[in-house]
N, C-alpha and C positions, 0 to 999 in steps of 0.2 A: 611780729606783725599783730600781736594781740591774740588772745586765746580763741581758738576754734575748738570747742569742746567735742569730745568723743560722742558717739551716738547713744547718749544716755538720756532718759527722760525726754524723749523726743515729743514735740508738740504733735497733735493729731495731723496737722497740715503736712508736716515733714514725713510722718509715717506713710501717709497716703501717696505723696509724691515719690518717695523712695521705692515704694511697691511698684508704681507704674513705671518708673525708670528701669527697674529690674525686668519688667515684662519685655523690654526691647532686646534683652539678652546680649548686649555688647560685652557685659562683664565676663563672659566665657573666653574672651580673647585678650591677648596681650596687646598693649597700645602700639608697639612696633609692628606687629603683624597687621593690625587694623590699618595703620597708616600706609603700609606697603601694598596691601590689597586694593585700597581705595585709589591710590596713585597709579597702580598697574592698570586698572580698568577705567581710567579717565583720559580724556583727550581735550586739549586746548582749555584746560581748567573747567571742563563741563563733564557731566555724566548723563548718558541717555538711558532709556528703559532697559535696553539689552545689556549695557554695561552694569546697570544697577542690579539686574537679575544675577549676573555673575558674582558681584560683590556679596550679595545676600547669601548665595549658595556657599561661598567660601567662608563667610563669617558665621553662617548659621544663625542669623538674627531674625527676629520676628518683624515682618513688615505688613502683615495683614491683621484685620480686627479679630479679636477673640472675645469670648464672653467675659473674661476677666478685664480685658483692656479693649474696649470697643472703639477707641479713638486713635489707634495706631496709624491708620491710613490718613486720617486728617493731619496728624502730626507731620508725616512725610510729605503730603501734598502741599502743605503750607510752606515747605522749603523749595518747591519747584517754581520755575519761571519758564513759561512756554514749554512745559513738559520736560525740562531739563533741571538737573541739580547743579549747583555750583560746587566744584570739588572742595573748595575751602570750607563750605558749610557742613558737608558730611564728614570731612576730616576732624573738625572741631567737636562735633557730636560724638564721633567714634572714639576719639582720644580721651575726652572727658569721662566717657561712660565705661571705657575698657579698664583692664587692670594693668599694672606695671609700676616700676619704680618712678618716684616723682621726678627725678632728674631726667628720666627718659621722656616723660610726658612734657616736661618744660621744654626740652630741646625740640620735640616734634611740633609743639604749639608755636614755638618761636619760628621755626622753619616755615610753618604754614603762613605766617604773616611777613616773612622776609622774602617777598616776591622777587626781588632782584638778587637774591643770594649773596648779600653783602656781608653776612655774618654779624650785622648790627641792626638794631631797631632804634629809630628816633622816638621822641616823645609822642609825636602824632601817631606813629605806628602802634605804639604801646597803648594809646588811648583807644584806638580802633580795636585792638585785640580784646581789651577789657569790655568794650561795648558788645562785641560778638559773644564773649563768654556770658555776659549778662543776658543777652537775648535767649541763649540756649538754656541757661540755668534758672532764670527767673521768669521768663515769658513763655517759652516753648514747652519745656518739660512739665511744669505744673498743669498745663492745659490738658494733659493726659488723664488727670483725675476725673472720675465719672461717678454715676450713681451706683455702679457695680463694685466700686472700691471698698474693700474691707480691711481695716475698720472703716465704717461709713463716715463720711464728712460732707457737709453741704458745699455746693459749688460757691455759695456766697462767702463762706469762710476762706476757701482757697483764693478767691478774688480779693478779699480783704488782706490776706497774707501777701499776695503778689503786689498789691497797691502799697502796702507798707514798705516792702523791699524796694519797690520802684522809687519811692520818695527818698530813701536813704542811699541809693546807688551813687548819685553824683558825689557825695562826700566820700563814700568808699573808693570810688574811682580815683579821686584826687589824692587820697591817702596812699593808695597802692602805687600810683605813679611816683609819688614823692619817695616812698620806701624803696622802690625798685631802682629808680634812677639816682637817688641821693641828690648830689649837686651837679650830676652830669647831664649832658644833652642827649646821650644815647647809651645803649648797653649792648655788650657782645653776647653771643649765644652761650659762651662758657660762663660768663658772669651771671647770666639769667638762670641757667640750669643750677648753678651753685646756690642761689638764693632759695630755690625750692627743694634743695637736697636735704630736707629734714622733715620729720613727721608733721610738725605743726604747719609750716608753710606749704608742704606738699598737699595738704587737704584742700587748699584753695584751687587745685587743679582737678577737683571733682565738683559736680554741680551742687551736691549737698554742702561741701566745705565752703564753696563760694557764697551760697545763700546764708550760711551760718555766719560768715564774716560780715556780710552786709547787715544781717540781723543784730549781730553783736554791737554794732555802732549805736543802734537805737537803744539796746539794753543798757549800755554804759551811760548814755545820756539820762536814762530814767533813773 
């Protein structure tokens, strides 16, 4: 899929974003456990405040503002609609930010978007999946960066970085769909998991790896 380099010589923007991602503390949990807990405490594809509290206690994640990360509550509130979370939204955030083997993450993300449990995803479904990963990785998580972030970085630089990734995402999305589907109209969960069952492609199932892939397109053009 093209090189997604290791975390060496990170730009200041990525250093700041990664630090804020870690403040949510999903990394303490395995992706399978995160998926199971969120599904256990959801009902009709939604999660209310009481269920959210149970989820947070089991996963031991941060959901309140701290001096290091004063925008945590804004992050989660932006995901709510009428006081409720959509289960799919929390599943995606949790799976992307938690630890675990890439093939496990791939299968769990696939199942999150296979709403009819057919074991297959069509091109349209795959596009929606990539759109949602983009929203989490490029739009939502970078918004956690604030004036307290150390090393310090200006909000303007973060916005500029996000804008650059935003402009390159359509091309990245088209390329990923082409690579994943090849010449087919759909893909099975087994085939999908196999694609990501290696270190290079597996990085795409992390917010950092996804951003790096999008960024790499612009780098290669340059």
